[in-house]
C-alpha positions in Angstrom: 215.5 125.2 153.8 216.3 125.4 149.8 213.7 126.7 147.7 212.6 124.8 144.3 213.0 127.1 141.3 212.5 125.5 137.4 214.7 127.6 135.3 214.7 128.2 131.3 216.9 128.9 128.7 215.4 132.7 128.9 216.8 133.3 132.5 220.4 131.4 131.7 220.7 133.5 128.9 219.9 136.9 130.6 222.3 135.8 133.3 225.1 135.4 130.9 224.5 139.1 128.6 223.9 141.4 131.5 227.0 142.9 133.3 224.6 143.6 136.4 222.1 141.2 137.0 219.4 140.3 139.5 218.9 137.1 137.9 222.5 136.0 137.9 222.9 137.0 141.6 219.6 134.6 141.9 220.7 132.0 140.4 224.0 132.0 142.5 222.0 132.4 145.8 222.6 128.8 147.3 219.2 129.2 149.2 217.6 128.3 146.0 217.8 124.8 144.1 217.5 125.0 140.7 216.2 122.2 138.2 215.8 122.4 134.1 215.7 120.1 131.7 219.4 118.8 130.0 218.5 119.7 126.3 219.3 123.4 127.7 222.8 123.1 128.1 222.8 122.4 124.5 220.8 124.8 123.3 223.0 127.5 125.1 226.0 126.4 123.4 224.1 126.6 120.0 223.9 130.5 120.9 228.0 130.6 122.2 228.0 133.4 119.5 225.7 135.3 120.2 226.1 135.6 124.1 229.6 136.3 123.5 228.7 139.2 121.2 226.4 140.6 123.8 228.0 139.8 127.0 230.6 141.4 125.6 233.0 139.1 127.4 235.9 137.0 126.4 235.4 133.6 125.8 237.1 132.0 128.6 235.2 134.8 131.0 231.9 133.5 129.3 232.7 129.7 130.1 234.0 130.3 133.5 230.3 132.4 134.1 228.6 129.6 132.5 230.4 127.0 134.9 229.6 128.7 138.0 225.8 129.2 137.1 225.3 125.7 135.1 227.2 123.8 138.5 223.9 125.4 140.6 221.4 123.7 138.6 220.7 120.1 138.5 219.7 119.2 135.2 217.3 116.4 134.3 217.2 114.3 131.4 213.7 114.5 129.6 213.2 110.7 129.9 212.6 111.5 133.9 209.8 114.1 133.7 206.9 112.3 134.0 203.7 113.0 131.4 201.5 114.3 134.3 204.8 116.9 135.1 204.8 117.9 131.7 200.7 118.8 131.6 200.9 121.0 134.8 204.2 123.1 133.4 201.9 123.5 130.2 198.5 124.7 132.4 201.4 127.1 134.1 203.0 128.5 131.4 200.4 128.5 128.6 199.1 131.9 129.1 202.9 133.4 130.0 204.7 131.9 127.2 203.4 129.4 124.4 207.0 128.5 124.1 207.6 127.6 127.2 205.0 125.2 127.2 207.2 122.8 124.2 208.8 121.2 127.0 205.1 119.5 128.2 204.3 118.7 124.6 207.0 116.6 124.3 206.3 112.8 124.7 207.4 110.9 127.2 209.3 107.2 126.8 
């Protein structure tokens, strides 16, 4: 049985920059089903140069790793996430990382 896990940009970023990463291993583990809002792809692309610098990978190597990780993630458009789910996310994240609560405050259509 797959376990559902919601991932954020920080987890994906960490999995791309560390040469040996338990986060990367987890993201590639097929016993999990990962979910994330689709804006994460643009957010990661915005930091491509930083990812290249910190990972010490060539661009083709980084893109291959990025592709392998993102293929394991089900990306969901923000419009598909209900306000109730956003409110739940807010209550779960507010005491852990205030920046992770931004998604829950994004108004739904």
